[in-house]
PyMOL Python script that loads the backbone (N, CA, C, O; Angstrom):
from pymol import cmd

cmd.read_pdbstr("""\
ATOM      1  N   MET A   1       0.840  -1.161   0.000  1.00  0.00           N
ATOM      2  CA  MET A   1       0.000   0.000   0.000  1.00  0.00           C
ATOM      3  C   MET A   1       0.899   1.244   0.000  1.00  0.00           C
ATOM      4  O   MET A   1       1.915   1.287   0.694  1.00  0.00           O
ATOM      5  N   LEU A   2       0.517   2.232  -0.773  1.00  0.00           N
ATOM      6  CA  LEU A   2       1.240   3.493  -0.768  1.00  0.00           C
ATOM      7  C   LEU A   2       0.782   4.318   0.434  1.00  0.00           C
ATOM      8  O   LEU A   2      -0.414   4.514   0.651  1.00  0.00           O
ATOM      9  N   VAL A   3       1.746   4.791   1.201  1.00  0.00           N
ATOM     10  CA  VAL A   3       1.459   5.590   2.390  1.00  0.00           C
ATOM     11  C   VAL A   3       2.210   6.907   2.273  1.00  0.00           C
ATOM     12  O   VAL A   3       3.419   6.923   2.043  1.00  0.00           O
ATOM     13  N   THR A   4       1.493   8.005   2.431  1.00  0.00           N
ATOM     14  CA  THR A   4       2.087   9.334   2.380  1.00  0.00           C
ATOM     15  C   THR A   4       2.090   9.918   3.779  1.00  0.00           C
ATOM     16  O   THR A   4       1.099   9.841   4.505  1.00  0.00           O
ATOM     17  N   ASN A   5       3.229  10.506   4.148  1.00  0.00           N
ATOM     18  CA  ASN A   5       3.358  11.116   5.463  1.00  0.00           C
ATOM     19  C   ASN A   5       4.223  12.356   5.335  1.00  0.00           C
ATOM     20  O   ASN A   5       4.981  12.496   4.375  1.00  0.00           O
ATOM     21  N   ILE A   6       4.112  13.246   6.293  1.00  0.00           N
ATOM     22  CA  ILE A   6       4.896  14.480   6.312  1.00  0.00           C
ATOM     23  C   ILE A   6       5.909  14.393   7.439  1.00  0.00           C
ATOM     24  O   ILE A   6       5.554  14.116   8.585  1.00  0.00           O
ATOM     25  N   SER A   7       7.166  14.631   7.110  1.00  0.00           N
ATOM     26  CA  SER A   7       8.239  14.549   8.088  1.00  0.00           C
ATOM     27  C   SER A   7       8.082  15.600   9.175  1.00  0.00           C
ATOM     28  O   SER A   7       7.872  16.780   8.894  1.00  0.00           O
ATOM     29  N   GLN A   8       8.188  15.153  10.417  1.00  0.00           N
ATOM     30  CA  GLN A   8       8.141  16.079  11.546  1.00  0.00           C
ATOM     31  C   GLN A   8       9.424  16.899  11.658  1.00  0.00           C
ATOM     32  O   GLN A   8       9.457  17.907  12.363  1.00  0.00           O
ATOM     33  N   LEU A   9      10.479  16.471  10.966  1.00  0.00           N
ATOM     34  CA  LEU A   9      11.742  17.221  10.999  1.00  0.00           C
ATOM     35  C   LEU A   9      11.811  18.293   9.923  1.00  0.00           C
ATOM     36  O   LEU A   9      12.173  19.437  10.199  1.00  0.00           O
ATOM     37  N   SER A  10      11.462  17.921   8.696  1.00  0.00           N
ATOM     38  CA  SER A  10      11.652  18.834   7.573  1.00  0.00           C
ATOM     39  C   SER A  10      10.367  19.385   6.987  1.00  0.00           C
ATOM     40  O   SER A  10      10.396  20.385   6.270  1.00  0.00           O
ATOM     41  N   GLY A  11       9.236  18.750   7.279  1.00  0.00           N
ATOM     42  CA  GLY A  11       7.975  19.157   6.673  1.00  0.00           C
ATOM     43  C   GLY A  11       7.787  18.613   5.266  1.00  0.00           C
ATOM     44  O   GLY A  11       6.794  18.920   4.606  1.00  0.00           O
ATOM     45  N   LYS A  12       8.737  17.807   4.804  1.00  0.00           N
ATOM     46  CA  LYS A  12       8.682  17.243   3.458  1.00  0.00           C
ATOM     47  C   LYS A  12       7.679  16.094   3.404  1.00  0.00           C
ATOM     48  O   LYS A  12       7.643  15.241   4.291  1.00  0.00           O
ATOM     49  N   GLU A  13       6.863  16.088   2.343  1.00  0.00           N
ATOM     50  CA  GLU A  13       5.895  15.010   2.131  1.00  0.00           C
ATOM     51  C   GLU A  13       6.551  13.904   1.312  1.00  0.00           C
ATOM     52  O   GLU A  13       7.156  14.166   0.272  1.00  0.00           O
ATOM     53  N   THR A  14       6.426  12.663   1.789  1.00  0.00           N
ATOM     54  CA  THR A  14       7.024  11.511   1.125  1.00  0.00           C
ATOM     55  C   THR A  14       6.001  10.385   1.068  1.00  0.00           C
ATOM     56  O   THR A  14       5.206  10.202   1.990  1.00  0.00           O
ATOM     57  N   THR A  15       6.034   9.633  -0.028  1.00  0.00           N
ATOM     58  CA  THR A  15       5.184   8.463  -0.175  1.00  0.00           C
ATOM     59  C   THR A  15       6.064   7.235  -0.298  1.00  0.00           C
ATOM     60  O   THR A  15       6.992   7.202  -1.106  1.00  0.00           O
ATOM     61  N   LEU A  16       5.767   6.220   0.512  1.00  0.00           N
ATOM     62  CA  LEU A  16       6.495   4.953   0.464  1.00  0.00           C
ATOM     63  C   LEU A  16       5.519   3.814   0.244  1.00  0.00           C
ATOM     64  O   LEU A  16       4.362   3.884   0.656  1.00  0.00           O
ATOM     65  N   GLU A  17       5.996   2.762  -0.412  1.00  0.00           N
ATOM     66  CA  GLU A  17       5.235   1.528  -0.560  1.00  0.00           C
ATOM     67  C   GLU A  17       5.536   0.664   0.657  1.00  0.00           C
ATOM     68  O   GLU A  17       6.679   0.259   0.870  1.00  0.00           O
ATOM     69  N   LEU A  18       4.503   0.380   1.460  1.00  0.00           N
ATOM     70  CA  LEU A  18       4.675  -0.436   2.651  1.00  0.00           C
ATOM     71  C   LEU A  18       3.769  -1.661   2.564  1.00  0.00           C
ATOM     72  O   LEU A  18       2.661  -1.590   2.031  1.00  0.00           O
ATOM     73  N   ASP A  19       4.249  -2.773   3.087  1.00  0.00           N
ATOM     74  CA  ASP A  19       3.497  -4.023   3.088  1.00  0.00           C
ATOM     75  C   ASP A  19       2.532  -4.033   4.266  1.00  0.00           C
ATOM     76  O   ASP A  19       2.750  -4.717   5.266  1.00  0.00           O
ATOM     77  N   ILE A  20       1.445  -3.249   4.121  1.00  0.00           N
ATOM     78  CA  ILE A  20       0.434  -3.169   5.172  1.00  0.00           C
ATOM     79  C   ILE A  20      -0.955  -3.250   4.541  1.00  0.00           C
ATOM     80  O   ILE A  20      -1.124  -3.031   3.341  1.00  0.00           O
ATOM     81  N   THR A  21      -1.936  -3.567   5.370  1.00  0.00           N
ATOM     82  CA  THR A  21      -3.317  -3.641   4.908  1.00  0.00           C
ATOM     83  C   THR A  21      -4.096  -2.417   5.395  1.00  0.00           C
ATOM     84  O   THR A  21      -3.649  -1.681   6.275  1.00  0.00           O
ATOM     85  N   HIS A  22      -5.268  -2.225   4.800  1.00  0.00           N
ATOM     86  CA  HIS A  22      -6.138  -1.132   5.255  1.00  0.00           C
ATOM     87  C   HIS A  22      -6.547  -1.346   6.713  1.00  0.00           C
ATOM     88  O   HIS A  22      -6.647  -0.391   7.483  1.00  0.00           O
ATOM     89  N   GLU A  23      -6.784  -2.611   7.085  1.00  0.00           N
ATOM     90  CA  GLU A  23      -7.153  -2.921   8.470  1.00  0.00           C
ATOM     91  C   GLU A  23      -6.038  -2.514   9.442  1.00  0.00           C
ATOM     92  O   GLU A  23      -6.305  -1.926  10.490  1.00  0.00           O
ATOM     93  N   GLN A  24      -4.794  -2.831   9.088  1.00  0.00           N
ATOM     94  CA  GLN A  24      -3.663  -2.449   9.944  1.00  0.00           C
ATOM     95  C   GLN A  24      -3.547  -0.931  10.038  1.00  0.00           C
ATOM     96  O   GLN A  24      -3.268  -0.395  11.110  1.00  0.00           O
ATOM     97  N   LEU A  25      -3.761  -0.239   8.926  1.00  0.00           N
ATOM     98  CA  LEU A  25      -3.678   1.219   8.944  1.00  0.00           C
ATOM     99  C   LEU A  25      -4.759   1.807   9.846  1.00  0.00           C
ATOM    100  O   LEU A  25      -4.501   2.772  10.566  1.00  0.00           O
ATOM    101  N   GLU A  26      -5.960   1.245   9.817  1.00  0.00           N
ATOM    102  CA  GLU A  26      -7.025   1.705  10.714  1.00  0.00           C
ATOM    103  C   GLU A  26      -6.647   1.452  12.174  1.00  0.00           C
ATOM    104  O   GLU A  26      -6.852   2.318  13.024  1.00  0.00           O
ATOM    105  N   ARG A  27      -6.101   0.279  12.467  1.00  0.00           N
ATOM    106  CA  ARG A  27      -5.644  -0.017  13.833  1.00  0.00           C
ATOM    107  C   ARG A  27      -4.588   0.985  14.265  1.00  0.00           C
ATOM    108  O   ARG A  27      -4.608   1.470  15.397  1.00  0.00           O
ATOM    109  N   PHE A  28      -3.654   1.298  13.353  1.00  0.00           N
ATOM    110  CA  PHE A  28      -2.590   2.253  13.646  1.00  0.00           C
ATOM    111  C   PHE A  28      -3.184   3.631  13.963  1.00  0.00           C
ATOM    112  O   PHE A  28      -2.775   4.283  14.923  1.00  0.00           O
ATOM    113  N   GLU A  29      -4.135   4.059  13.160  1.00  0.00           N
ATOM    114  CA  GLU A  29      -4.740   5.375  13.364  1.00  0.00           C
ATOM    115  C   GLU A  29      -5.509   5.451  14.683  1.00  0.00           C
ATOM    116  O   GLU A  29      -5.683   6.538  15.234  1.00  0.00           O
ATOM    117  N   ASN A  30      -5.970   4.308  15.193  1.00  0.00           N
ATOM    118  CA  ASN A  30      -6.719   4.262  16.453  1.00  0.00           C
ATOM    119  C   ASN A  30      -5.903   3.665  17.599  1.00  0.00           C
ATOM    120  O   ASN A  30      -6.472   3.275  18.618  1.00  0.00           O
ATOM    121  N   ARG A  31      -4.589   3.588  17.448  1.00  0.00           N
ATOM    122  CA  ARG A  31      -3.747   2.879  18.416  1.00  0.00           C
ATOM    123  C   ARG A  31      -3.801   3.469  19.815  1.00  0.00           C
ATOM    124  O   ARG A  31      -3.737   2.727  20.795  1.00  0.00           O
ATOM    125  N   ARG A  32      -3.916   4.754  19.929  1.00  0.00           N
ATOM    126  CA  ARG A  32      -3.947   5.362  21.267  1.00  0.00           C
ATOM    127  C   ARG A  32      -5.219   4.988  22.007  1.00  0.00           C
ATOM    128  O   ARG A  32      -5.186   4.672  23.196  1.00  0.00           O
ATOM    129  N   ALA A  33      -6.336   5.024  21.302  1.00  0.00           N
ATOM    130  CA  ALA A  33      -7.617   4.654  21.921  1.00  0.00           C
ATOM    131  C   ALA A  33      -7.647   3.167  22.259  1.00  0.00           C
ATOM    132  O   ALA A  33      -8.256   2.764  23.250  1.00  0.00           O
ATOM    133  N   ASN A  34      -6.987   2.349  21.431  1.00  0.00           N
ATOM    134  CA  ASN A  34      -6.989   0.905  21.632  1.00  0.00           C
ATOM    135  C   ASN A  34      -5.820   0.410  22.474  1.00  0.00           C
ATOM    136  O   ASN A  34      -5.791  -0.757  22.864  1.00  0.00           O
ATOM    137  N   GLY A  35      -4.856   1.282  22.758  1.00  0.00           N
ATOM    138  CA  GLY A  35      -3.700   0.898  23.559  1.00  0.00           C
ATOM    139  C   GLY A  35      -2.743  -0.042  22.848  1.00  0.00           C
ATOM    140  O   GLY A  35      -2.040  -0.816  23.498  1.00  0.00           O
ATOM    141  N   GLU A  36      -2.706   0.014  21.509  1.00  0.00           N
ATOM    142  CA  GLU A  36      -1.814  -0.865  20.754  1.00  0.00           C
ATOM    143  C   GLU A  36      -0.513  -0.150  20.412  1.00  0.00           C
ATOM    144  O   GLU A  36      -0.484   1.062  20.199  1.00  0.00           O
ATOM    145  N   TYR A  37       0.546  -0.920  20.367  1.00  0.00           N
ATOM    146  CA  TYR A  37       1.856  -0.398  19.956  1.00  0.00           C
ATOM    147  C   TYR A  37       2.064  -0.637  18.470  1.00  0.00           C
ATOM    148  O   TYR A  37       1.553  -1.602  17.901  1.00  0.00           O
ATOM    149  N   VAL A  38       2.820   0.257  17.856  1.00  0.00           N
ATOM    150  CA  VAL A  38       3.097   0.130  16.433  1.00  0.00           C
ATOM    151  C   VAL A  38       3.787  -1.200  16.122  1.00  0.00           C
ATOM    152  O   VAL A  38       3.561  -1.780  15.060  1.00  0.00           O
ATOM    153  N   GLN A  39       4.627  -1.686  17.041  1.00  0.00           N
ATOM    154  CA  GLN A  39       5.319  -2.966  16.833  1.00  0.00           C
ATOM    155  C   GLN A  39       4.342  -4.138  16.816  1.00  0.00           C
ATOM    156  O   GLN A  39       4.574  -5.137  16.136  1.00  0.00           O
ATOM    157  N   THR A  40       3.265  -4.013  17.556  1.00  0.00           N
ATOM    158  CA  THR A  40       2.250  -5.066  17.593  1.00  0.00           C
ATOM    159  C   THR A  40       1.428  -5.075  16.306  1.00  0.00           C
ATOM    160  O   THR A  40       1.091  -6.137  15.783  1.00  0.00           O
ATOM    161  N   ILE A  41       1.114  -3.901  15.810  1.00  0.00           N
ATOM    162  CA  ILE A  41       0.305  -3.786  14.598  1.00  0.00           C
ATOM    163  C   ILE A  41       1.107  -4.184  13.362  1.00  0.00           C
ATOM    164  O   ILE A  41       0.571  -4.819  12.454  1.00  0.00           O
ATOM    165  N   PHE A  42       2.398  -3.812  13.322  1.00  0.00           N
ATOM    166  CA  PHE A  42       3.252  -4.048  12.157  1.00  0.00           C
ATOM    167  C   PHE A  42       4.529  -4.799  12.537  1.00  0.00           C
ATOM    168  O   PHE A  42       5.621  -4.258  12.362  1.00  0.00           O
ATOM    169  N   PRO A  43       4.428  -6.014  13.046  1.00  0.00           N
ATOM    170  CA  PRO A  43       5.647  -6.718  13.479  1.00  0.00           C
ATOM    171  C   PRO A  43       6.596  -7.047  12.330  1.00  0.00           C
ATOM    172  O   PRO A  43       7.787  -7.261  12.556  1.00  0.00           O
ATOM    173  N   HIS A  44       6.087  -7.088  11.115  1.00  0.00           N
ATOM    174  CA  HIS A  44       6.875  -7.457   9.941  1.00  0.00           C
ATOM    175  C   HIS A  44       7.623  -6.272   9.323  1.00  0.00           C
ATOM    176  O   HIS A  44       8.510  -6.475   8.493  1.00  0.00           O
ATOM    177  N   LEU A  45       7.282  -5.046   9.709  1.00  0.00           N
ATOM    178  CA  LEU A  45       7.962  -3.881   9.153  1.00  0.00           C
ATOM    179  C   LEU A  45       9.288  -3.645   9.867  1.00  0.00           C
ATOM    180  O   LEU A  45       9.462  -4.022  11.026  1.00  0.00           O
ATOM    181  N   THR A  46      10.208  -3.020   9.161  1.00  0.00           N
ATOM    182  CA  THR A  46      11.492  -2.672   9.763  1.00  0.00           C
ATOM    183  C   THR A  46      11.291  -1.494  10.726  1.00  0.00           C
ATOM    184  O   THR A  46      10.294  -0.778  10.629  1.00  0.00           O
ATOM    185  N   PRO A  47      12.222  -1.298  11.641  1.00  0.00           N
ATOM    186  CA  PRO A  47      12.128  -0.116  12.510  1.00  0.00           C
ATOM    187  C   PRO A  47      12.050   1.188  11.702  1.00  0.00           C
ATOM    188  O   PRO A  47      11.338   2.111  12.097  1.00  0.00           O
ATOM    189  N   ALA A  48      12.763   1.272  10.592  1.00  0.00           N
ATOM    190  CA  ALA A  48      12.736   2.487   9.765  1.00  0.00           C
ATOM    191  C   ALA A  48      11.354   2.698   9.144  1.00  0.00           C
ATOM    192  O   ALA A  48      10.887   3.832   9.040  1.00  0.00           O
ATOM    193  N   GLU A  49      10.703   1.615   8.735  1.00  0.00           N
ATOM    194  CA  GLU A  49       9.360   1.738   8.163  1.00  0.00           C
ATOM    195  C   GLU A  49       8.354   2.165   9.228  1.00  0.00           C
ATOM    196  O   GLU A  49       7.463   2.970   8.956  1.00  0.00           O
ATOM    197  N   ARG A  50       8.495   1.629  10.435  1.00  0.00           N
ATOM    198  CA  ARG A  50       7.608   2.040  11.524  1.00  0.00           C
ATOM    199  C   ARG A  50       7.861   3.499  11.903  1.00  0.00           C
ATOM    200  O   ARG A  50       6.922   4.232  12.213  1.00  0.00           O
ATOM    201  N   GLU A  51       9.124   3.919  11.878  1.00  0.00           N
ATOM    202  CA  GLU A  51       9.458   5.324  12.161  1.00  0.00           C
ATOM    203  C   GLU A  51       8.791   6.240  11.140  1.00  0.00           C
ATOM    204  O   GLU A  51       8.278   7.302  11.494  1.00  0.00           O
ATOM    205  N   PHE A  52       8.800   5.830   9.881  1.00  0.00           N
ATOM    206  CA  PHE A  52       8.139   6.623   8.838  1.00  0.00           C
ATOM    207  C   PHE A  52       6.651   6.772   9.144  1.00  0.00           C
ATOM    208  O   PHE A  52       6.097   7.863   9.012  1.00  0.00           O
ATOM    209  N   LEU A  53       6.005   5.686   9.550  1.00  0.00           N
ATOM    210  CA  LEU A  53       4.578   5.766   9.887  1.00  0.00           C
ATOM    211  C   LEU A  53       4.334   6.707  11.056  1.00  0.00           C
ATOM    212  O   LEU A  53       3.372   7.475  11.047  1.00  0.00           O
ATOM    213  N   LEU A  54       5.196   6.653  12.056  1.00  0.00           N
ATOM    214  CA  LEU A  54       5.016   7.466  13.260  1.00  0.00           C
ATOM    215  C   LEU A  54       5.352   8.938  13.041  1.00  0.00           C
ATOM    216  O   LEU A  54       4.631   9.816  13.514  1.00  0.00           O
ATOM    217  N   THR A  55       6.447   9.213  12.324  1.00  0.00           N
ATOM    218  CA  THR A  55       6.967  10.584  12.258  1.00  0.00           C
ATOM    219  C   THR A  55       7.107  11.150  10.855  1.00  0.00           C
ATOM    220  O   THR A  55       7.324  12.351  10.694  1.00  0.00           O
ATOM    221  N   GLY A  56       6.984  10.300   9.831  1.00  0.00           N
ATOM    222  CA  GLY A  56       7.186  10.757   8.459  1.00  0.00           C
ATOM    223  C   GLY A  56       8.651  10.863   8.067  1.00  0.00           C
ATOM    224  O   GLY A  56       8.965  11.265   6.947  1.00  0.00           O
ATOM    225  N   ILE A  57       9.545  10.507   8.972  1.00  0.00           N
ATOM    226  CA  ILE A  57      10.980  10.603   8.702  1.00  0.00           C
ATOM    227  C   ILE A  57      11.432   9.357   7.936  1.00  0.00           C
ATOM    228  O   ILE A  57      11.199   8.231   8.375  1.00  0.00           O
ATOM    229  N   THR A  58      12.078   9.571   6.792  1.00  0.00           N
ATOM    230  CA  THR A  58      12.594   8.461   6.001  1.00  0.00           C
ATOM    231  C   THR A  58      14.004   8.112   6.461  1.00  0.00           C
ATOM    232  O   THR A  58      14.656   8.930   7.110  1.00  0.00           O
ATOM    233  N   PRO A  59      14.490   6.906   6.138  1.00  0.00           N
ATOM    234  CA  PRO A  59      15.866   6.548   6.503  1.00  0.00           C
ATOM    235  C   PRO A  59      16.899   7.516   5.927  1.00  0.00           C
ATOM    236  O   PRO A  59      17.879   7.843   6.596  1.00  0.00           O
ATOM    237  N   ILE A  60      16.691   7.971   4.711  1.00  0.00           N
ATOM    238  CA  ILE A  60      17.641   8.911   4.089  1.00  0.00           C
ATOM    239  C   ILE A  60      17.665  10.220   4.865  1.00  0.00           C
ATOM    240  O   ILE A  60      18.733  10.761   5.150  1.00  0.00           O
ATOM    241  N   GLU A  61      16.494  10.724   5.204  1.00  0.00           N
ATOM    242  CA  GLU A  61      16.426  11.977   5.965  1.00  0.00           C
ATOM    243  C   GLU A  61      17.074  11.811   7.344  1.00  0.00           C
ATOM    244  O   GLU A  61      17.789  12.697   7.811  1.00  0.00           O
ATOM    245  N   TRP A  62      16.820  10.677   7.984  1.00  0.00           N
ATOM    246  CA  TRP A  62      17.411  10.408   9.301  1.00  0.00           C
ATOM    247  C   TRP A  62      18.934  10.446   9.216  1.00  0.00           C
ATOM    248  O   TRP A  62      19.593  11.093  10.031  1.00  0.00           O
ATOM    249  N   ASN A  63      19.490   9.749   8.224  1.00  0.00           N
ATOM    250  CA  ASN A  63      20.949   9.716   8.060  1.00  0.00           C
ATOM    251  C   ASN A  63      21.510  11.084   7.704  1.00  0.00           C
ATOM    252  O   ASN A  63      22.590  11.449   8.169  1.00  0.00           O
ATOM    253  N   ASP A  64      20.788  11.851   6.881  1.00  0.00           N
ATOM    254  CA  ASP A  64      21.254  13.192   6.517  1.00  0.00           C
ATOM    255  C   ASP A  64      21.324  14.092   7.741  1.00  0.00           C
ATOM    256  O   ASP A  64      22.237  14.911   7.851  1.00  0.00           O
ATOM    257  N   ILE A  65      20.391  13.958   8.647  1.00  0.00           N
ATOM    258  CA  ILE A  65      20.338  14.842   9.816  1.00  0.00           C
ATOM    259  C   ILE A  65      21.208  14.338  10.960  1.00  0.00           C
ATOM    260  O   ILE A  65      21.940  15.110  11.579  1.00  0.00           O
ATOM    261  N   PHE A  66      21.123  13.029  11.241  1.00  0.00           N
ATOM    262  CA  PHE A  66      21.807  12.483  12.405  1.00  0.00           C
ATOM    263  C   PHE A  66      23.047  11.668  12.090  1.00  0.00           C
ATOM    264  O   PHE A  66      23.767  11.254  12.999  1.00  0.00           O
ATOM    265  N   GLY A  67      23.300  11.438  10.825  1.00  0.00           N
ATOM    266  CA  GLY A  67      24.463  10.639  10.445  1.00  0.00           C
ATOM    267  C   GLY A  67      24.168   9.158  10.510  1.00  0.00           C
ATOM    268  O   GLY A  67      23.203   8.723  11.138  1.00  0.00           O
ATOM    269  N   GLY A  68      25.019   8.392   9.849  1.00  0.00           N
ATOM    270  CA  GLY A  68      24.857   6.940   9.818  1.00  0.00           C
ATOM    271  C   GLY A  68      25.494   6.295  11.036  1.00  0.00           C
ATOM    272  O   GLY A  68      25.971   6.973  11.945  1.00  0.00           O
ATOM    273  N   HIS A  69      25.489   4.968  11.032  1.00  0.00           N
ATOM    274  CA  HIS A  69      26.127   4.223  12.111  1.00  0.00           C
ATOM    275  C   HIS A  69      27.630   4.319  11.987  1.00  0.00           C
ATOM    276  O   HIS A  69      28.165   4.411  10.882  1.00  0.00           O
ATOM    277  N   GLU A  70      28.299   4.297  13.095  1.00  0.00           N
ATOM    278  CA  GLU A  70      29.766   4.361  13.082  1.00  0.00           C
ATOM    279  C   GLU A  70      30.366   2.994  12.971  1.00  0.00           C
ATOM    280  O   GLU A  70      31.589   2.856  12.946  1.00  0.00           O
TER     281      GLU A  70
END
""", "prot")
cmd.dss("prot")
cmd.show_as("cartoon", "prot")
cmd.util.cbc("prot")
cmd.orient("prot")
């Protein structure tokens, strides 16, 4: 599914293809009311993909701002 989000760091809008369903996206959007964690809803996604869902920050943007691993 194509998911568009706006980065909380730069304000840039980005669309990524993520392996998620509409049902999972609805659960994610209601996670606070349901008390669910993003890791529970999307256990198959990478931490970077979950970060994108939460904050809109892409791996490239993260590395540009904070640097890569040493």
